[in-house]
The first five atom37 places (N, CA, C, CB, O) and aatype in JSON, in Angstrom:
{
  "aatype": [20, 20, 20, 20, 20, 20, 20, 20, 20, 20, 20, 20, 20, 20, 20, 20, 20, 20, 20, 20, 20, 20, 20, 20, 20, 20, 20, 20, 20, 20, 20, 20, 20, 20, 20, 20, 20, 20, 20, 20, 20, 20, 20, 20, 20, 20, 20, 20, 20, 20, 20, 20, 20, 20, 20, 20, 20, 20, 20],
  "atom_mask": [
    [1, 1, 1, 1, 1],
    [1, 1, 1, 1, 1],
    [1, 1, 1, 1, 1],
    [1, 1, 1, 1, 1],
    [1, 1, 1, 1, 1],
    [1, 1, 1, 1, 1],
    [1, 1, 1, 1, 1],
    [1, 1, 1, 1, 1],
    [1, 1, 1, 1, 1],
    [1, 1, 1, 1, 1],
    [1, 1, 1, 1, 1],
    [1, 1, 1, 1, 1],
    [1, 1, 1, 1, 1],
    [1, 1, 1, 1, 1],
    [1, 1, 1, 1, 1],
    [1, 1, 1, 1, 1],
    [1, 1, 1, 1, 1],
    [1, 1, 1, 1, 1],
    [1, 1, 1, 1, 1],
    [1, 1, 1, 1, 1],
    [1, 1, 1, 1, 1],
    [1, 1, 1, 1, 1],
    [1, 1, 1, 1, 1],
    [1, 1, 1, 1, 1],
    [1, 1, 1, 1, 1],
    [1, 1, 1, 1, 1],
    [1, 1, 1, 1, 1],
    [1, 1, 1, 1, 1],
    [1, 1, 1, 1, 1],
    [1, 1, 1, 1, 1],
    [1, 1, 1, 1, 1],
    [1, 1, 1, 1, 1],
    [1, 1, 1, 1, 1],
    [1, 1, 1, 1, 1],
    [1, 1, 1, 1, 1],
    [1, 1, 1, 1, 1],
    [1, 1, 1, 1, 1],
    [1, 1, 1, 1, 1],
    [1, 1, 1, 1, 1],
    [1, 1, 1, 1, 1],
    [1, 1, 1, 1, 1],
    [1, 1, 1, 1, 1],
    [1, 1, 1, 1, 1],
    [1, 1, 1, 1, 1],
    [1, 1, 1, 1, 1],
    [1, 1, 1, 1, 1],
    [1, 1, 1, 1, 1],
    [1, 1, 1, 1, 1],
    [1, 1, 1, 1, 1],
    [1, 1, 1, 1, 1],
    [1, 1, 1, 1, 1],
    [1, 1, 1, 1, 1],
    [1, 1, 1, 1, 1],
    [1, 1, 1, 1, 1],
    [1, 1, 1, 1, 1],
    [1, 1, 1, 1, 1],
    [1, 1, 1, 1, 1],
    [1, 1, 1, 1, 1],
    [1, 1, 1, 1, 1]
  ],
  "atom_positions": [
    [[-81.35, 244.23, 24.76], [-81.61, 242.92, 25.34], [-82.23, 242.03, 24.26], [-82.55, 243.03, 26.59], [-83.1, 242.46, 23.5]],
    [[-81.77, 240.8, 24.21], [-82.28, 239.81, 23.27], [-83.24, 238.88, 24.02], [-81.11, 239.01, 22.6], [-82.79, 238.1, 24.86]],
    [[-84.55, 238.96, 23.75], [-85.5, 238.14, 24.51], [-85.28, 236.64, 24.34], [-86.9, 238.49, 24.09], [-85.51, 235.88, 25.28]],
    [[-84.85, 236.2, 23.16], [-84.61, 234.78, 22.95], [-83.47, 234.3, 23.86], [-84.26, 234.5, 21.46], [-83.57, 233.23, 24.48]],
    [[-82.42, 235.07, 23.94], [-81.29, 234.72, 24.81], [-81.73, 234.66, 26.27], [-80.14, 235.73, 24.63], [-81.38, 233.74, 27.0]],
    [[-82.51, 235.66, 26.68], [-82.96, 235.71, 28.08], [-83.88, 234.53, 28.4], [-83.69, 237.04, 28.36], [-83.79, 233.95, 29.48]],
    [[-84.75, 234.17, 27.47], [-85.63, 233.01, 27.68], [-84.79, 231.74, 27.79], [-86.66, 232.88, 26.53], [-85.05, 230.89, 28.65]],
    [[-83.79, 231.6, 26.94], [-82.95, 230.4, 26.98], [-82.2, 230.3, 28.31], [-81.95, 230.41, 25.81], [-81.95, 229.2, 28.79]],
    [[-81.85, 231.42, 28.89], [-81.18, 231.41, 30.2], [-82.11, 230.93, 31.3], [-80.65, 232.8, 30.54], [-81.66, 230.39, 32.31]],
    [[-83.42, 231.12, 31.12], [-84.4, 230.73, 32.13], [-84.89, 229.3, 31.99], [-85.57, 231.66, 32.07], [-85.53, 228.78, 32.91]],
    [[-84.61, 228.65, 30.88], [-85.26, 227.37, 30.6], [-85.0, 226.3, 31.65], [-84.81, 226.87, 29.27], [-85.84, 225.42, 31.84]],
    [[-83.87, 226.34, 32.34], [-83.61, 225.35, 33.4], [-84.5, 225.57, 34.62], [-82.16, 225.41, 33.81], [-84.63, 224.68, 35.46]],
    [[-85.1, 226.74, 34.72], [-85.95, 227.07, 35.86], [-87.44, 226.9, 35.54], [-85.69, 228.49, 36.31], [-88.29, 227.17, 36.38]],
    [[-87.74, 226.44, 34.32], [-89.12, 226.34, 33.85], [-89.54, 224.88, 33.7], [-89.3, 227.08, 32.53], [-88.71, 224.03, 33.36]],
    [[-90.82, 224.58, 33.94], [-91.31, 223.24, 33.64], [-91.17, 222.95, 32.14], [-92.8, 223.08, 34.08], [-91.27, 223.86, 31.32]],
    [[-90.94, 221.7, 31.8], [-90.72, 221.32, 30.4], [-91.91, 221.72, 29.52], [-90.47, 219.82, 30.3], [-91.72, 222.11, 28.37]],
    [[-93.12, 221.63, 30.05], [-94.3, 222.0, 29.26], [-94.26, 223.48, 28.87], [-95.59, 221.7, 30.05], [-94.68, 223.85, 27.78]],
    [[-93.77, 224.32, 29.76], [-93.66, 225.75, 29.47], [-92.58, 226.0, 28.43], [-93.35, 226.55, 30.77], [-92.76, 226.81, 27.52]],
    [[-91.46, 225.3, 28.55], [-90.38, 225.45, 27.56], [-90.88, 225.04, 26.18], [-89.15, 224.59, 27.96], [-90.62, 225.73, 25.2]],
    [[-91.59, 223.93, 26.1], [-92.12, 223.47, 24.82], [-93.13, 224.46, 24.26], [-92.77, 222.09, 24.97], [-93.12, 224.75, 23.06]],
    [[-93.99, 224.98, 25.11], [-94.99, 225.97, 24.68], [-94.31, 227.22, 24.13], [-95.92, 226.33, 25.84], [-94.68, 227.73, 23.08]],
    [[-93.32, 227.71, 24.86], [-92.58, 228.89, 24.4], [-91.89, 228.63, 23.06], [-91.55, 229.32, 25.45], [-91.89, 229.48, 22.18]],
    [[-91.3, 227.45, 22.93], [-90.63, 227.1, 21.68], [-91.61, 227.15, 20.51], [-89.99, 225.69, 21.79], [-91.3, 227.7, 19.46]],
    [[-92.8, 226.58, 20.71], [-93.8, 226.59, 19.64], [-94.29, 228.0, 19.34], [-94.99, 225.7, 20.02], [-94.43, 228.38, 18.18]],
    [[-94.54, 228.78, 20.37], [-94.99, 230.16, 20.16], [-93.96, 230.96, 19.37], [-95.27, 230.85, 21.51], [-94.3, 231.67, 18.43]],
    [[-92.7, 230.84, 19.78], [-91.63, 231.6, 19.13], [-91.43, 231.13, 17.69], [-90.31, 231.47, 19.91], [-91.29, 231.95, 16.78]],
    [[-91.43, 229.82, 17.48], [-91.26, 229.29, 16.13], [-92.4, 229.74, 15.22], [-91.19, 227.75, 16.16], [-92.17, 230.13, 14.08]],
    [[-93.63, 229.69, 15.72], [-94.78, 230.13, 14.93], [-94.67, 231.61, 14.59], [-96.09, 229.86, 15.68], [-94.94, 232.03, 13.47]],
    [[-94.25, 232.41, 15.58], [-94.12, 233.85, 15.37], [-93.08, 234.15, 14.29], [-93.74, 234.55, 16.68], [-93.33, 234.94, 13.37]],
    [[-91.94, 233.52, 14.41], [-90.87, 233.77, 13.45], [-91.23, 233.26, 12.05], [-89.57, 233.12, 13.92], [-90.89, 233.89, 11.05]],
    [[-91.91, 232.11, 11.98], [-92.27, 231.56, 10.67], [-93.35, 232.39, 9.98], [-92.74, 230.12, 10.82], [-93.52, 232.31, 8.77]],
    [[-94.09, 233.17, 10.76], [-95.13, 234.02, 10.17], [-94.59, 235.4, 9.79], [-96.3, 234.18, 11.14], [-95.35, 236.28, 9.4]],
    [[-93.28, 235.58, 9.91], [-92.67, 236.85, 9.5], [-92.29, 237.76, 10.64], [-93.57, 237.56, 8.6], [-91.81, 238.87, 10.41]],
    [[-92.51, 237.32, 11.88], [-92.15, 238.13, 13.03], [-90.65, 238.21, 13.2], [-92.78, 237.58, 14.29], [-89.89, 237.45, 12.59]],
    [[-90.23, 239.14, 14.03], [-88.8, 239.37, 14.26], [-88.45, 239.05, 15.72], [-88.43, 240.83, 13.92], [-89.31, 239.02, 16.59]],
    [[-87.16, 238.81, 15.95], [-86.67, 238.52, 17.29], [-86.89, 239.67, 18.26], [-85.21, 238.17, 17.24], [-86.99, 239.44, 19.47]],
    [[-86.95, 240.88, 17.76], [-87.07, 242.03, 18.67], [-88.45, 242.68, 18.64], [-86.03, 243.06, 18.31], [-88.6, 243.84, 19.03]],
    [[-89.46, 241.94, 18.2], [-90.83, 242.44, 18.23], [-91.36, 242.45, 19.66], [-91.75, 241.58, 17.33], [-90.9, 241.68, 20.5]],
    [[-92.32, 243.32, 19.95], [-92.91, 243.34, 21.29], [-93.45, 241.98, 21.73], [-94.02, 244.37, 21.34], [-93.41, 241.66, 22.92]],
    [[-93.95, 241.2, 20.79], [-94.47, 239.87, 21.14], [-93.4, 239.01, 21.81], [-94.99, 239.16, 19.88], [-93.69, 238.26, 22.74]],
    [[-92.18, 239.12, 21.34], [-91.1, 238.33, 21.93], [-90.81, 238.77, 23.36], [-89.83, 238.45, 21.07], [-90.48, 237.95, 24.22]],
    [[-90.92, 240.06, 23.61], [-90.72, 240.56, 24.97], [-91.87, 240.12, 25.88], [-90.6, 242.09, 24.97], [-91.67, 239.9, 27.07]],
    [[-93.08, 239.98, 25.32], [-94.2, 239.44, 26.1], [-93.91, 238.0, 26.51], [-95.52, 239.51, 25.29], [-94.21, 237.59, 27.63]],
    [[-93.32, 237.24, 25.61], [-92.98, 235.85, 25.92], [-91.91, 235.8, 27.01], [-92.49, 235.11, 24.66], [-91.94, 234.92, 27.87]],
    [[-90.98, 236.72, 26.97], [-89.96, 236.8, 28.02], [-90.6, 237.12, 29.36], [-88.89, 237.85, 27.67], [-90.25, 236.5, 30.37]],
    [[-91.5, 238.06, 29.39], [-92.19, 238.4, 30.64], [-92.96, 237.19, 31.18], [-93.15, 239.58, 30.43], [-92.97, 236.94, 32.38]],
    [[-93.6, 236.45, 30.28], [-94.32, 235.24, 30.68], [-93.34, 234.24, 31.3], [-95.04, 234.6, 29.46], [-93.61, 233.69, 32.37]],
    [[-92.21, 234.0, 30.65], [-91.21, 233.06, 31.15], [-90.67, 233.51, 32.51], [-90.05, 232.91, 30.15], [-90.51, 232.69, 33.42]],
    [[-90.41, 234.79, 32.66], [-89.92, 235.31, 33.94], [-90.96, 235.12, 35.04], [-89.55, 236.8, 33.81], [-90.61, 234.77, 36.16]],
    [[-92.22, 235.35, 34.71], [-93.29, 235.17, 35.69], [-93.43, 233.73, 36.14], [-94.6, 235.65, 35.12], [-93.58, 233.46, 37.33]],
    [[-93.38, 232.81, 35.19], [-93.47, 231.39, 35.54], [-92.26, 230.98, 36.38], [-93.55, 230.52, 34.26], [-92.41, 230.28, 37.37]],
    [[-91.08, 231.41, 36.0], [-89.87, 231.07, 36.76], [-89.98, 231.58, 38.19], [-88.62, 231.65, 36.07], [-89.57, 230.89, 39.13]],
    [[-90.51, 232.76, 38.35], [-90.66, 233.32, 39.7], [-91.67, 232.52, 40.52], [-91.11, 234.8, 39.61], [-91.44, 232.25, 41.7]],
    [[-92.79, 232.13, 39.9], [-93.8, 231.34, 40.62], [-93.26, 229.95, 40.97], [-95.07, 231.2, 39.77], [-93.54, 229.44, 42.06]],
    [[-92.51, 229.35, 40.08], [-91.93, 228.04, 40.36], [-90.95, 228.15, 41.53], [-91.21, 227.46, 39.11], [-90.92, 227.29, 42.41]],
    [[-90.16, 229.2, 41.54], [-89.18, 229.42, 42.61], [-89.89, 229.58, 43.96], [-88.32, 230.67, 42.32], [-89.42, 229.07, 44.97]],
    [[-91.01, 230.28, 43.97], [-91.75, 230.5, 45.21], [-92.38, 229.22, 45.74], [-92.83, 231.55, 44.99], [-92.61, 229.09, 46.94]],
    [[-92.65, 228.28, 44.85], [-93.29, 227.02, 45.26], [-92.29, 225.95, 45.68], [-94.14, 226.49, 44.14], [-92.69, 224.87, 46.12]],
    [[-91.01, 226.22, 45.54], [-89.99, 225.23, 45.94], [-89.84, 225.17, 47.43], [-88.65, 225.56, 45.31], [-89.03, 224.4, 47.94]]
  ]
}
C-alpha cells in the first residue's frame, strides 16, 4: 500500500486545512530525507482516515 496514494484518494473528504497540513507534513518529511514508505507516512494516512471518518459522521 502506498500511503501517499491513499491520502490523495481521501483529500476530497477532508477539510482544506487538513489537506494543507498533511501536504506540509509530508513535504517536510521527504525533504528531510524520509521515504514514502516510512512508518511516519502511514501515521499520516491513519490521521487522514480518522479525520475523514469524523467528518463523515458529522454530515
